[in-house]
Each structure stands twice: as C-alpha cells, then as structure tokens.
C-alpha positions, 0 to 999 in steps of 0.5 A, a space after each residue: 314243165 310242158 317242155 320237160 314232158 314233151 322232151 320225155 315223150 319225144 325221147 321215148 318215141 325216138 328210143 327203141 321201146 317207143 318205136 316198137 310200141 308205135 310199130 305194133 299198132 301201126 302194123 296191125 292197123 295197116 293189116 286190118 285196113 288191107 284185109 278190109 279193102 281186099 274183102 270189099 274188092 273181092 267179095 261177091 255182090 250183095 245182090 243174090 240172084 235166083 238163077 239156076 242157069 245162064 246157058 243150056 250147058 249149065 243144065 243136066 242132059 235132057 234139060 234146057 235153060 229157060 226164063 220163067 216167072 218166079 210167081 204167078 202170071 196175071 194178064 201176061 205180066 209176071 207177078 214176081 221176078 223172072 229167073 232162069 231155070 233148068 226145064 226138062 225137054 
C-alpha cells in the first residue's frame, strides 16, 4: 500500500503537472529570499544620526558646520549627544 502511494506521488512529481506545481513555490521562495537579502544588504542602517552636515559645503552660504551639544552642558560635559549643525557665521 505504501509503495503504491509512493509510486503515485513519484509519478505525479515527474509528470508535467507535478513539475509545474513544484516550480511555482520554489520560484516564489527564491524570489522572496532574494528580495529579503537585497533589502538587508542595501537598506540604510538602523542608527539614525541627527547630524545636519558633515562639512561646510553641506551648509548654506554664510553658515559653517560645527559640532554642538544637543542638550545642556553641565560642568563642561554634554548632557545629551554631540551633533553637527549648520551655524550662521
């Protein structure tokens, strides 16, 4: 009985209908896996920086890119994070 069922399944998988039935999920799985891999490789990092600029060229004319404390400064220590911002000259 098991051999007969196995034979029918084997015959179906080797037939045209069986191959088409197997190709569709396989192609869909490969396409989905490729898309997820591309998204993981090409997506920006999860770390969101607050920097407005990285150099003076990133700022408008008459402004300079400077490192400032994004918070308050207590005893010479930044209570927050240091960020680059465009500051008017």
